N, C-alpha and C positions, 0 to 999 in steps of 0.2 A: 520436565520441560520448563525452560525459562519463560518468563512473561513475554519477552520479545519474540521468542520462537512460537509461542502460542498465538500472538497477534499475526505473525507472518502466515501461520497455518490457517487462521480464520480468513485472511485476505485471499490466500490461494484457493480456499474452498469456495469462496463467494464469487470470484472473478475467473471465468473460464481460461484455462491454460496459463494462469498467472504464475510468475516467479517473484517472490517477495523477500525483502530483507528489512527487518525492523530493528532499530537501535534506540537506546535511550533508557529512561527510567524516571521514577518520581512523578509519573503522570504525563511526562513530556517525551514524545517519541518522534523519530524520523523514519519514514517508510519509503523505500524505493521499490517500485512495482513495474514489472515488464509484462505486457500481455497483448496479444492480437486483438483482444476485446476493446482496446483503446483506439483502434484504427478509425480515423475519420471523426473522432470526438474532440470537442474543445477541452481545454485544460480544466475548466469547471466541471464538465461532464465526467472526466477521468477521476477528478478528486471526489466527486459524489459517489462513484462506484466504490472507492476505497473507504470513504466515511461510512457507507452503508454496511460494509463488512465488519466495521468496528462499532456499530450503532449501540449495542448493548453496553459495551465498555465505556462509551462516551456518555450515555444516559446515566450510568451508575456513578460517574465521576472518577472511575478507575483511570480513564484517559482524559486528561485535561486539554492537551494540545497535541496535534500531530502535523508534522511538516511532511508533505507528500511530493515525491518526484515520480511521476507516472509516464512511462514510455511504451511505445510499440517496440517490437524487436528491432525494426529498422532504425528507429530513432536512437535506441540504446546502442546499436552498432556504430552509428555515426558519431555518437558521443564518446565512443571508445570505452564504454563501461564494462565492468565485470562484476558479477554477483558472487 
């Protein structure tokens, strides 16, 4: 399993009904996450959920930076996105 696949799996395990795609390397990653758990949450609250899923990797320095795009399924559909 690749590092990005492992990070996506961690996010999906931490956030209920999440679908995640993680790209990048060298400690810098981009995560796109879709979940009903984001409903009614601010952007900051959404990002905190994703950061919490990767907390151990961030604390160890394995992940130096992560850019997060977090959507509810409705927001993702309106954006025309596909994972």
